[in-house]
NULOVEX-38005 format. One record per residue (C-alpha): residue in three letters; x, y, z. Coordinates in pm, 1 decimal. Layout:
# residues N
ATOM, code, px, py, pz
ATOM, ALA, X, Y, Z
...
END
This chain:
# residues 297
ATOM, code, px, py, pz
ATOM, MET, 3378.1, -9206.4, 832.8
ATOM, GLY, 3134.8, -9060.7, 1084.6
ATOM, ARG, 3036.6, -9398.9, 1217.7
ATOM, ARG, 3170.4, -9383.7, 1573.8
ATOM, THR, 3047.6, -9046.6, 1690.0
ATOM, GLY, 2840.5, -9172.3, 1981.9
ATOM, ARG, 2535.7, -8967.6, 1873.1
ATOM, PRO, 2210.7, -9084.8, 1711.5
ATOM, ILE, 2290.3, -9204.5, 1358.9
ATOM, TYR, 1990.9, -9028.0, 1214.4
ATOM, GLU, 1722.1, -8839.0, 1390.5
ATOM, VAL, 1411.1, -8641.9, 1298.7
ATOM, ASP, 1248.2, -8437.8, 1572.3
ATOM, GLY, 1426.0, -8653.5, 1826.2
ATOM, GLN, 1296.5, -8981.8, 1685.5
ATOM, MET, 1478.9, -9259.1, 1503.4
ATOM, VAL, 1334.9, -9291.1, 1152.4
ATOM, ALA, 1280.2, -9604.0, 942.8
ATOM, ASP, 1463.3, -9638.5, 610.4
ATOM, ALA, 1132.3, -9650.3, 418.8
ATOM, GLN, 1057.5, -9294.1, 519.2
ATOM, PHE, 1361.3, -9148.7, 345.0
ATOM, ALA, 1335.6, -8942.1, 29.3
ATOM, ILE, 1637.5, -8774.2, -128.2
ATOM, THR, 1619.3, -8403.0, -207.3
ATOM, GLY, 1855.8, -8145.9, -345.9
ATOM, ASP, 2146.8, -8213.9, -579.8
ATOM, GLU, 2175.5, -8590.9, -548.8
ATOM, THR, 2490.2, -8634.3, -754.2
ATOM, GLY, 2686.4, -8314.8, -714.9
ATOM, GLY, 2648.6, -8269.1, -343.6
ATOM, THR, 2622.2, -7892.2, -363.6
ATOM, PRO, 2714.6, -7740.1, -25.8
ATOM, GLY, 2410.8, -7631.1, 167.3
ATOM, LYS, 2168.8, -7860.7, -15.4
ATOM, PRO, 1950.8, -8068.9, 217.6
ATOM, LEU, 2024.1, -8437.9, 202.2
ATOM, LEU, 1701.3, -8596.0, 320.2
ATOM, SER, 1332.5, -8521.7, 334.6
ATOM, VAL, 1115.6, -8712.2, 580.8
ATOM, GLY, 737.7, -8685.1, 579.6
ATOM, GLY, 757.1, -8372.2, 366.1
ATOM, GLY, 991.1, -8188.9, 601.4
ATOM, VAL, 1345.9, -8108.0, 498.6
ATOM, ASN, 1626.8, -8210.6, 729.6
ATOM, ASP, 1947.1, -8027.7, 650.8
ATOM, ILE, 2203.2, -8266.1, 798.3
ATOM, GLY, 2478.6, -8160.3, 566.2
ATOM, PRO, 2556.2, -8166.9, 194.1
ATOM, LEU, 2565.7, -8497.4, 13.3
ATOM, ALA, 2935.2, -8455.5, -59.7
ATOM, ALA, 3000.7, -8469.8, 313.9
ATOM, ALA, 2778.4, -8773.7, 364.6
ATOM, LYS, 3006.0, -9042.3, 223.4
ATOM, GLY, 3042.1, -9300.4, 494.9
ATOM, VAL, 2754.0, -9172.1, 707.8
ATOM, VAL, 2602.2, -9467.6, 892.8
ATOM, PHE, 2231.4, -9529.1, 953.3
ATOM, THR, 2050.4, -9783.8, 1167.5
ATOM, SER, 1694.0, -9909.3, 1165.6
ATOM, PRO, 1492.9, -9841.8, 1483.4
ATOM, ASP, 1480.0, -10213.3, 1567.6
ATOM, GLY, 1857.2, -10209.0, 1596.9
ATOM, LEU, 1897.5, -10516.2, 1379.5
ATOM, VAL, 2047.8, -10367.1, 1067.4
ATOM, VAL, 2310.8, -10097.6, 1037.9
ATOM, LYS, 2355.1, -9937.7, 697.6
ATOM, ARG, 2604.8, -9708.7, 527.0
ATOM, LEU, 2513.7, -9420.1, 297.9
ATOM, ARG, 2755.5, -9385.3, 7.1
ATOM, ILE, 2777.3, -9258.0, -350.8
ATOM, ASP, 2841.5, -9528.3, -611.4
ATOM, ASN, 3060.0, -9493.3, -922.4
ATOM, ALA, 2765.0, -9363.1, -1123.5
ATOM, GLY, 2700.4, -9086.6, -871.8
ATOM, ASN, 2391.1, -9250.6, -725.5
ATOM, LEU, 2304.7, -9243.7, -356.7
ATOM, VAL, 2312.0, -9596.5, -211.9
ATOM, LEU, 2195.7, -9710.7, 132.6
ATOM, GLU, 2351.9, -10053.6, 182.5
ATOM, PRO, 2360.9, -10297.8, 475.8
ATOM, ILE, 2683.2, -10314.7, 675.7
ATOM, PHE, 2579.0, -10596.8, 903.0
ATOM, ASN, 2288.4, -10763.7, 1075.4
ATOM, VAL, 2338.6, -10851.9, 1441.7
ATOM, LEU, 2160.0, -11184.8, 1396.1
ATOM, THR, 2395.7, -11296.3, 1120.2
ATOM, ILE, 2721.5, -11241.6, 1308.1
ATOM, PRO, 2866.9, -11590.6, 1363.3
ATOM, GLY, 2874.6, -11730.0, 1714.9
ATOM, LEU, 2582.8, -11534.3, 1862.8
ATOM, VAL, 2478.5, -11724.9, 2174.9
ATOM, GLY, 2238.8, -11480.4, 2340.2
ATOM, TRP, 2110.3, -11125.1, 2305.0
ATOM, TRP, 1916.2, -10942.3, 2573.9
ATOM, LYS, 1805.6, -10582.5, 2519.2
ATOM, ALA, 1572.0, -10384.0, 2738.9
ATOM, ASP, 1392.8, -10228.7, 2442.2
ATOM, ALA, 1269.0, -10575.4, 2343.2
ATOM, LEU, 1063.9, -10594.1, 2664.2
ATOM, VAL, 700.9, -10483.1, 2651.7
ATOM, LEU, 635.5, -10386.5, 3012.2
ATOM, ALA, 485.8, -10105.3, 3215.8
ATOM, GLU, 707.8, -9869.8, 3413.4
ATOM, ASP, 843.9, -10038.0, 3728.6
ATOM, ALA, 704.1, -10377.3, 3625.6
ATOM, ALA, 897.4, -10671.8, 3764.0
ATOM, VAL, 1108.4, -10860.6, 3510.1
ATOM, SER, 1062.4, -11232.7, 3565.0
ATOM, SER, 1193.9, -11320.1, 3218.7
ATOM, TRP, 1425.1, -11121.2, 2993.2
ATOM, THR, 1362.8, -11242.5, 2640.2
ATOM, ASP, 1657.8, -11367.1, 2436.1
ATOM, SER, 1644.5, -11178.1, 2105.0
ATOM, SER, 1898.0, -11411.3, 1939.6
ATOM, GLY, 1630.6, -11670.4, 1869.3
ATOM, ASN, 1812.7, -11926.5, 2084.2
ATOM, ASN, 1549.1, -11910.7, 2360.6
ATOM, ARG, 1805.9, -11852.8, 2633.8
ATOM, HIS, 1581.0, -11628.7, 2838.1
ATOM, LEU, 1715.2, -11486.9, 3164.7
ATOM, LEU, 1480.3, -11590.7, 3443.3
ATOM, GLN, 1398.7, -11522.1, 3808.3
ATOM, ALA, 1142.9, -11743.3, 3983.8
ATOM, ASP, 1168.5, -11559.8, 4317.3
ATOM, ALA, 938.6, -11256.5, 4301.2
ATOM, ALA, 1140.0, -11081.9, 4573.2
ATOM, LYS, 1456.7, -11088.6, 4359.0
ATOM, ARG, 1320.6, -10965.7, 4028.3
ATOM, PRO, 1462.8, -10645.2, 3877.6
ATOM, VAL, 1228.4, -10384.3, 3731.4
ATOM, TYR, 1175.3, -10224.2, 3393.2
ATOM, LYS, 1253.1, -9852.4, 3362.6
ATOM, GLY, 1173.3, -9657.1, 3047.5
ATOM, ALA, 1375.5, -9383.3, 2871.4
ATOM, VAL, 1681.2, -9392.0, 3097.4
ATOM, VAL, 1980.0, -9388.6, 2860.3
ATOM, ASN, 1959.2, -9195.4, 2533.1
ATOM, GLY, 1582.3, -9238.5, 2540.8
ATOM, LYS, 1610.1, -9616.7, 2573.0
ATOM, PRO, 1480.1, -9836.9, 2857.3
ATOM, VAL, 1685.3, -10042.4, 3102.6
ATOM, VAL, 1644.5, -10327.2, 3347.1
ATOM, ARG, 1718.1, -10195.7, 3698.1
ATOM, PHE, 1870.9, -10428.9, 3955.8
ATOM, THR, 1853.8, -10361.3, 4330.9
ATOM, ALA, 1979.6, -10673.3, 4507.5
ATOM, ASP, 1813.0, -10866.3, 4226.1
ATOM, ALA, 1927.2, -11129.8, 3977.9
ATOM, LEU, 1845.0, -11296.9, 3646.4
ATOM, LYS, 1998.9, -11619.5, 3522.5
ATOM, ALA, 2012.3, -11868.1, 3235.6
ATOM, ALA, 2217.2, -12186.6, 3211.1
ATOM, PHE, 2334.8, -12295.8, 2865.9
ATOM, THR, 2640.3, -12437.5, 2693.0
ATOM, LEU, 2917.2, -12176.7, 2688.7
ATOM, GLY, 3285.3, -12261.4, 2714.0
ATOM, LEU, 3593.3, -12072.2, 2598.8
ATOM, PRO, 3617.7, -11836.6, 2427.4
ATOM, ALA, 3322.9, -11632.0, 2553.8
ATOM, HIS, 3293.0, -11274.7, 2426.7
ATOM, VAL, 3046.7, -11057.1, 2620.7
ATOM, LEU, 2936.7, -10702.7, 2531.7
ATOM, ILE, 2730.7, -10522.9, 2797.2
ATOM, VAL, 2608.0, -10165.1, 2845.0
ATOM, PHE, 2549.3, -10076.1, 3209.8
ATOM, LYS, 2578.7, -9810.3, 3479.4
ATOM, GLY, 2623.3, -9869.5, 3851.6
ATOM, ALA, 2414.7, -9689.9, 4114.9
ATOM, GLY, 2484.0, -9575.4, 4468.6
ATOM, ALA, 2810.6, -9593.2, 4660.5
ATOM, TYR, 3073.0, -9849.1, 4568.0
ATOM, ALA, 3017.0, -10164.2, 4773.5
ATOM, GLY, 3309.7, -10375.9, 4652.4
ATOM, ASN, 3315.8, -10674.3, 4417.1
ATOM, GLU, 2972.6, -10598.3, 4268.9
ATOM, ALA, 2876.9, -10849.8, 3999.4
ATOM, ALA, 2803.0, -10704.7, 3657.1
ATOM, PHE, 2773.4, -11064.5, 3541.1
ATOM, ASP, 2900.5, -11414.7, 3604.2
ATOM, GLY, 2862.1, -11758.9, 3453.7
ATOM, ALA, 2597.1, -12003.7, 3567.1
ATOM, MET, 2813.5, -12102.1, 3864.7
ATOM, GLY, 3018.4, -11881.9, 4096.4
ATOM, ASP, 3340.9, -11732.1, 3955.7
ATOM, THR, 3313.5, -11908.4, 3619.6
ATOM, GLY, 3292.3, -11589.3, 3417.4
ATOM, TYR, 3285.6, -11320.7, 3680.9
ATOM, TYR, 3309.6, -10951.9, 3583.5
ATOM, PHE, 3294.7, -10727.2, 3887.7
ATOM, THR, 3369.4, -10380.7, 4025.1
ATOM, HIS, 3707.6, -10341.9, 4190.4
ATOM, VAL, 3791.3, -10010.8, 4364.0
ATOM, ASP, 3880.2, -9799.8, 4057.8
ATOM, GLY, 3737.2, -10011.2, 3779.4
ATOM, MET, 3643.2, -10363.1, 3674.3
ATOM, GLN, 3814.2, -10702.0, 3693.5
ATOM, MET, 3767.6, -11052.0, 3549.8
ATOM, LEU, 3773.1, -11385.9, 3731.0
ATOM, GLY, 3717.8, -11714.6, 3562.9
ATOM, PRO, 3819.7, -11891.9, 3793.4
ATOM, VAL, 4165.4, -11724.5, 3803.8
ATOM, TYR, 4194.8, -11345.9, 3845.9
ATOM, GLY, 4248.1, -11194.6, 3503.0
ATOM, PRO, 4265.5, -10848.3, 3344.6
ATOM, ARG, 4166.3, -10540.0, 3540.7
ATOM, VAL, 4074.7, -10205.1, 3385.7
ATOM, VAL, 4048.7, -9858.8, 3538.0
ATOM, THR, 3712.3, -9703.9, 3450.1
ATOM, THR, 3415.4, -9525.4, 3602.7
ATOM, THR, 3151.1, -9775.7, 3712.8
ATOM, ARG, 2885.3, -9512.3, 3790.9
ATOM, GLU, 2866.4, -9384.9, 3433.7
ATOM, TRP, 2732.6, -9544.3, 3116.9
ATOM, HIS, 2988.6, -9748.2, 2926.8
ATOM, LEU, 3008.2, -10030.4, 2677.8
ATOM, HIS, 3215.2, -10310.4, 2829.5
ATOM, GLU, 3360.4, -10584.2, 2607.6
ATOM, VAL, 3482.7, -10877.8, 2812.9
ATOM, LEU, 3659.3, -11170.1, 2647.3
ATOM, PHE, 3715.0, -11484.9, 2852.3
ATOM, ASN, 3980.5, -11676.3, 2661.7
ATOM, GLY, 4243.3, -11807.4, 2905.0
ATOM, PRO, 4574.2, -11625.1, 2848.0
ATOM, GLY, 4408.5, -11428.3, 2567.1
ATOM, SER, 4147.4, -11273.8, 2796.2
ATOM, GLU, 4092.3, -10899.6, 2767.8
ATOM, ILE, 3868.9, -10603.4, 2855.7
ATOM, ARG, 3778.0, -10310.3, 2632.8
ATOM, VAL, 3573.6, -10008.9, 2745.6
ATOM, ASP, 3391.7, -9800.0, 2483.0
ATOM, GLY, 3590.1, -9959.4, 2203.3
ATOM, GLY, 3928.0, -9856.3, 2344.0
ATOM, ALA, 4254.8, -10045.0, 2347.1
ATOM, PRO, 4235.9, -10382.4, 2522.5
ATOM, THR, 4362.7, -10450.9, 2871.1
ATOM, ILE, 4517.5, -10797.4, 2838.0
ATOM, GLY, 4623.9, -11072.0, 3080.9
ATOM, PRO, 4693.6, -11242.2, 3306.5
ATOM, THR, 4505.0, -11560.8, 3221.7
ATOM, THR, 4157.0, -11613.8, 3363.5
ATOM, GLY, 4204.0, -11990.1, 3361.8
ATOM, SER, 4016.8, -12252.1, 3164.4
ATOM, GLY, 3675.7, -12246.8, 3333.0
ATOM, ALA, 3357.2, -12256.5, 3125.0
ATOM, MET, 3087.2, -11997.9, 3194.5
ATOM, GLY, 2803.9, -12243.7, 3135.7
ATOM, GLY, 2549.0, -11963.9, 3107.8
ATOM, LEU, 2495.4, -11608.6, 3230.2
ATOM, THR, 2400.3, -11455.6, 3565.4
ATOM, LEU, 2323.7, -11083.0, 3601.1
ATOM, GLY, 2333.8, -10873.6, 3917.9
ATOM, VAL, 2493.9, -11126.9, 4150.4
ATOM, ASN, 2779.0, -11376.6, 4167.9
ATOM, GLY, 2689.5, -11702.0, 3994.4
ATOM, ASN, 2647.3, -11862.6, 4337.2
ATOM, GLY, 2329.9, -11653.2, 4365.8
ATOM, THR, 2391.3, -11522.0, 4716.5
ATOM, THR, 2682.0, -11272.9, 4720.6
ATOM, ASN, 2811.5, -10958.2, 4552.1
ATOM, PHE, 2481.0, -10808.0, 4440.4
ATOM, PHE, 2514.6, -10504.0, 4215.4
ATOM, ASN, 2268.1, -10213.7, 4214.8
ATOM, TYR, 2285.2, -10111.3, 3851.3
ATOM, ASP, 2098.4, -10045.5, 3525.3
ATOM, VAL, 2155.2, -10275.7, 3227.1
ATOM, ALA, 2053.4, -10173.3, 2876.2
ATOM, GLU, 2180.4, -10455.9, 2657.1
ATOM, ILE, 2398.6, -10768.0, 2653.9
ATOM, LEU, 2537.8, -10970.4, 2364.2
ATOM, VAL, 2724.4, -11299.3, 2410.2
ATOM, PHE, 2930.0, -11480.4, 2146.2
ATOM, ASN, 3111.8, -11813.2, 2165.7
ATOM, ARG, 3412.8, -11695.8, 1965.5
ATOM, VAL, 3668.6, -11416.8, 1957.2
ATOM, LEU, 3501.8, -11148.8, 1748.6
ATOM, ALA, 3682.7, -11044.3, 1432.4
ATOM, THR, 3789.0, -10679.4, 1423.9
ATOM, GLY, 3524.7, -10587.0, 1166.8
ATOM, ASP, 3244.4, -10751.7, 1362.9
ATOM, ARG, 3361.5, -10589.3, 1684.7
ATOM, ASP, 3380.8, -10246.6, 1520.0
ATOM, ASP, 3029.2, -10279.8, 1382.2
ATOM, LEU, 2887.5, -10389.1, 1717.5
ATOM, GLU, 3064.8, -10103.9, 1895.2
ATOM, ALA, 2920.9, -9858.3, 1641.9
ATOM, TYR, 2572.4, -10004.3, 1686.2
ATOM, MET, 2573.4, -10005.0, 2067.6
ATOM, GLY, 2761.5, -9678.8, 2104.4
ATOM, THR, 2522.2, -9494.9, 1876.1
ATOM, LYS, 2211.1, -9656.3, 2021.5
ATOM, TYR, 2299.7, -9551.5, 2376.8
ATOM, GLY, 2473.7, -9221.0, 2306.8
ATOM, LEU, 2819.4, -9342.3, 2405.9
ATOM, VAL, 3141.2, -9205.6, 2262.1
ATOM, VAL, 3322.6, -9511.7, 2130.4
ATOM, VAL, 3675.2, -9471.9, 1996.3
END
């Protein structure tokens, strides 16, 4: 399976291509080495022989559906859905910078919730609004925070499973808030010297990682079962983070709204109200890793 390579799943002249534009060329059943696999808009894209394409994964440009290319028992080429982000059980909120339609450096007063749950992240104070920056990570936009914050309050207890792609900026300032719950220290994930740590409201797992590089962070608040994964790696588990409920999501500052600001870029956040099954987690890691050019393992 070539699904977790951390490179664009399919690409034509540097652009992601919609499924409808695909046309199969070459030996479709035999997979003769050297035969081009796909033709897009009349141009041939030699991305390897069909025989080597079993298990190749594709995604639609909207990022909603990830698909697998395989050969069925009759020797036919089949492009089938693997999963749809919106159908994964327990999706509470989904914020992605590429869903925003804004000009470069425009202030972000509301970050739209793409889950359909209308849990938009808001900032009423114009002086504390982050800005939109285009084509920052793997050609995708981000929301840039500089002593800024966005927040939404909603029902969210334990477990709470958060996936976030971000990169810190500037010198380490100590205890910088990647995110928190709606109140201070209710689901706090923050920089800590050589990595990241959880607090919710008890200090939980801590992981060594680079905070000034792009990574996918998976943070599970689940009492004694709390854990952190970075780029799909093995989990760092325990001690317990306590039994506090996040009650929402705050970005860029402690949930109290006044301390531990983080100067950083955020590309995407997904929040679930359950412990993700291994298959769901693998699919989400493949989707986010590929979308942002991250090497997930």
